[in-house]
C-alpha positions in Angstrom: -16.0 -25.3 -38.6 -12.3 -25.2 -39.3 -9.8 -22.8 -37.7 -9.6 -20.8 -41.0 -13.4 -20.6 -41.2 -13.7 -19.5 -37.6 -11.2 -16.7 -38.1 -12.9 -15.6 -41.3 -16.3 -15.6 -39.6 -15.0 -13.6 -36.6 -13.1 -11.2 -38.8 -16.3 -10.4 -40.8 -18.3 -9.9 -37.6 -15.8 -7.6 -35.9 -15.1 -5.6 -39.1 -18.7 -4.8 -39.6 -18.9 -3.0 -36.2 -15.8 -1.0 -36.8 -13.2 -2.9 -34.7 -9.8 -1.5 -35.7 -8.0 -4.8 -35.9 -10.7 -7.5 -36.4 -8.4 -10.3 -37.6 -5.8 -9.8 -34.9 -8.6 -9.8 -32.3 -10.0 -13.0 -33.8 -6.6 -14.7 -33.8 -5.9 -13.7 -30.1 -9.4 -14.9 -29.0 -9.2 -18.1 -30.9 -5.7 -18.9 -29.6 -7.1 -18.2 -26.1 -10.0 -20.5 -26.7 -7.7 -23.3 -27.8 -5.1 -22.6 -25.2 -2.4 -22.2 -27.8 -0.4 -19.6 -29.6 -1.3 -17.5 -32.7 1.7 -19.1 -34.5 0.1 -22.6 -33.9 -3.1 -21.4 -35.6 -1.3 -20.6 -38.8 -0.1 -24.1 -39.2 -3.4 -25.8 -38.4 -5.9 -23.8 -40.5 -7.6 -27.0 -41.6 -8.2 -28.4 -38.1 -11.8 -28.6 -37.0 -13.0 -27.0 -33.8 -14.8 -29.2 -31.3 -18.3 -28.2 -30.3 -17.3 -26.8 -26.9 -14.5 -24.8 -28.5 -16.7 -23.4 -31.1 -19.3 -22.3 -28.5 -16.6 -20.7 -26.3 -15.2 -18.8 -29.3 -18.7 -17.6 -30.3 -19.3 -16.3 -26.8 -16.0 -14.4 -26.8 -16.7 -12.8 -30.1 -20.2 -11.8 -28.9 -18.5 -10.0 -25.9 -16.0 -8.4 -28.3 -18.9 -7.2 -30.4 -20.1 -5.4 -27.3 -16.7 -3.7 -27.3 -15.3 -5.5 -24.2 -11.5 -5.1 -24.5 -9.6 -8.1 -25.6 -7.3 -7.8 -22.5 -10.3 -8.4 -20.3 -11.5 -11.3 -22.4 -8.2 -13.1 -22.1 -7.4 -11.8 -18.6 -3.9 -10.4 -19.4 -2.0 -7.6 -21.1 1.6 -7.4 -22.2 3.6 -4.5 -20.7 7.3 -4.0 -20.9 7.8 -7.6 -21.9 5.7 -9.2 -19.2 2.1 -10.4 -19.2 0.1 -8.8 -16.4 -3.2 -10.1 -15.2 -6.0 -7.6 -15.7 -9.7 -7.5 -14.9 -12.4 -4.9 -14.7 -11.1 -3.6 -11.4 -7.9 -2.2 -13.0 -7.0 -0.1 -16.0 -5.4 -1.9 -18.9 -1.7 -1.1 -19.2 -0.9 1.0 -22.3 2.3 1.2 -24.4 2.4 5.0 -23.7 3.2 4.3 -20.1 6.4 2.4 -21.0 7.9 5.9 -21.6 7.5 6.5 -17.9 9.4 3.2 -17.2 12.3 4.1 -19.5 12.6 7.6 -17.9 12.5 6.2 -14.4 15.2 3.7 -15.1 17.4 6.4 -16.6 16.9 8.7 -13.6 17.7 6.0 -11.1 20.8 4.6 -12.8 23.3 6.4 -10.6 21.4 6.8 -7.4 22.6 5.2 -4.1 20.6 2.0 -4.1 20.7 1.7 -0.3 19.1 5.1 0.1 16.6 5.2 -2.7 12.9 4.3 -2.6 10.3 4.1 -5.3 6.6 4.8 -4.6 3.9 4.0 -7.3 0.7 5.9 -6.5 -2.5 4.5 -7.9 -0.8 1.3 -8.9 -3.8 -0.5 -10.4 -2.6 -3.8 -11.9 0.9 -3.1 -10.5 2.4 -2.8 -14.0 4.6 0.2 -13.1 5.5 -1.0 -9.6 6.4 -4.6 -10.6 8.2 -3.5 -13.7 10.4 -1.0 -11.9 11.1 -3.4 -9.1 12.4 -5.9 -11.6 14.3 -3.5 -13.8 16.0 -1.5 -11.0 16.0 -4.0 -8.1 15.1 -1.1 -5.8 12.4 -1.4 -3.1 9.0 -0.2 -4.3 5.9 0.7 -2.3 2.7 0.4 -4.4 -0.4 2.3 -3.3 -4.0 2.1 -4.4 -7.3 3.1 -2.7 -9.2 0.2 -4.2 -8.7 -3.2 -2.4 -9.7 -5.2 -5.4 -7.1 -3.5 -7.5 -4.4 -4.1 -4.8 -5.3 -7.8 -4.9 -4.7 -7.9 -8.6 -1.4 -6.0 -8.2 -0.3 -8.5 -5.5 -1.0 -11.4 -7.8 1.1 -9.8 -10.5 3.9 -9.2 -8.1 3.8 -12.8 -6.9 3.8 -14.1 -10.5 6.3 -11.7 -12.1 8.5 -10.4 -9.4 8.9 -13.0 -6.6 12.4 -12.0 -5.8 11.9 -8.3 -5.7 10.7 -6.1 -2.8 7.3 -4.7 -3.5 5.2 -3.6 -0.5 1.5 -2.9 -1.0 -0.4 -0.2 0.9 -4.0 0.8 0.7 -4.8 4.5 1.0 -5.6 7.8 -0.8 -2.7 8.9 -3.1 0.4 9.7 -1.1 -1.1 9.3 2.4 0.4 5.8 3.0 3.8 7.1 2.0 3.5 10.1 4.3 2.6 7.8 7.2 5.6 5.7 6.5 8.0 8.6 6.6 6.4 10.1 9.7 7.1 6.7 11.3 10.7 6.8 10.1 11.2 10.3 11.4 9.7 9.3 14.8 11.9 6.3 15.2 15.0 8.1 14.1 14.1 11.2 16.0 16.3 13.2 13.7 16.0 15.9 11.2 19.4 15.7 9.6 19.9 13.9 6.3 23.2 12.5 7.3 21.5 9.7 9.2 18.1 9.7 7.5 17.7 6.3 5.8 16.5 7.6 2.4 18.1 10.3 0.3 16.0 9.9 -2.8 12.3 9.2 -3.3 11.0 8.6 -6.8 7.2 8.8 -7.1 5.5 7.5 -10.1 1.8 8.1 -10.8 -0.5 7.3 -13.6 -3.6 8.7 -11.9 -7.1 9.3 -13.5 -6.7 12.3 -15.9 -9.7 12.3 -18.1 -11.8 15.5 -18.1 -15.6 15.5 -18.1 -15.7 16.2 -21.8 -13.3 13.3 -22.5 -15.5 11.0 -20.3 -18.5 12.0 -22.3 -16.8 11.0 -25.5 -15.0 7.8 -24.5 -14.2 5.2 -27.1 -16.5 2.2 -26.7 -13.7 -0.1 -25.5 -12.6 2.3 -22.8 -16.1 2.5 -21.3 -15.6 -1.0 -19.9 -12.6 0.1 -17.8 -13.1 1.3 -14.2 -14.4 4.9 -14.0 -12.4 5.3 -10.8 -9.2 4.9 -12.8 -10.3 7.4 -15.5 -12.4 10.3 -14.3 -10.7 13.3 -12.6 -13.1 16.3 -12.6 -13.9 19.1 -15.0 -10.3 19.5 -16.3 -9.1 16.0 -15.5 -6.6 17.2 -13.0 -8.4 16.8 -9.6 -6.3 13.8 -8.6 -3.0 15.5 -9.4 -4.0 18.7 -7.6 -4.7 16.5 -4.5 -1.4 14.6 -4.8 0.7 17.7 -5.1 -1.1 19.4 -2.2 -0.4 16.3 0.0 3.3 16.4 -1.0 3.5 20.2 -0.4 1.9 19.9 3.1 4.4 17.2 4.1 7.5 18.1 2.2 9.7 18.4 5.3 9.3 14.8 6.3 10.1 13.4 2.8 13.6 12.7 1.5 15.8 15.6 0.4 15.6 14.6 -3.2 12.0 14.2 -4.4 11.5 13.2 -8.1 8.0 12.8 -9.5 6.9 11.2 -12.8 3.3 11.5 -13.8 1.4 10.5 -16.9 -1.1 13.1 -18.3 -3.3 13.7 -21.3 -1.2 15.5 -24.0 -3.5 18.5 -23.8 -2.9 19.0 -20.1 0.8 19.8 -20.1 0.5 23.5 -19.6 -2.2 23.2 -17.0 -0.1 20.6 -15.2 2.9 22.9 -15.1 0.7 25.5 -13.4 -0.6 23.2 -10.7 2.9 22.0 -9.9 4.3 25.5 -9.7 1.4 26.6 -7.6 2.4 24.1 -5.0 6.2 24.1 -5.6 7.3 27.5 -7.1 10.9 26.4 -7.4 10.2 23.0 -9.0 12.1 21.9 -12.1 9.7 20.6 -14.7 10.2 18.8 -18.0 7.6 17.2 -20.3 8.5 14.1 -22.3 6.8 12.7 -25.4 5.6 9.2 -25.8 6.4 7.0 -28.9 3.6 8.7 -30.8 5.1 12.1 -30.2 2.5 13.3 -27.7 3.3 15.1 -24.5 2.8 12.3 -22.0 5.1 12.2 -19.0 5.9 15.1 -16.7 9.2 14.9 -14.8 9.3 17.0 -11.7 12.3 17.7 -9.3 11.4 19.2 -6.0 
């Protein structure tokens, strides 16, 4: 079987089951099989696959027919110009989340670097934390409740951000951040911002936000992703309710300027505003659209 024949065979198999981009998937999986690039394939269509290569490619296509995401099959996903390691313990980074990155970079441009801290809650693969550490050179604390996810995030930080400061903490939502600031307050034994080490805290969070109805109607590919990173109760906002309650209950120990960027389902923006204002009535809220024009990122100043 030649490379051209292998691609045509895979394209036909994947098209029959309704894969949106059958040829692209085939090209990515064959390039992975051969440990080469897609560009190389185009100039070697007549080359013949070896038996073990053909068998590996068949196995990958069979898994793709079962709607296993391509990112899991090849073990990586591009995000903001970097390839992040992914596996079934972490959500696959999505282009929509790059809107959050752009917004965070803009908001942090003129902040005092020595008194600004970023905290990424529910870090998963570490895509947001590692990207912001690289793009801003500010210290980042990455939090996740799942140890396996944290291990993946640490690998990505080691590979993609070896010179930046990313600290990993295991815990439930903002609890590790709250512990850190309690410790700082205790050591400083002060309540005045003039000597408090941090003036600005930017919290980013791409938490589970799928409602029960959305979970019941998931696309086949998404069903392979970890439920812990997807499901969030009847309305999809359970995780954000808990996050904002934690921040409300411990607001006094956090830095004076608290900025929060969260990713949501486009249908949740009104309900999200209500939950934020329930906890912080004087908060300033702005919703930002992603590249597809959907309400995606909520910016909160408290």
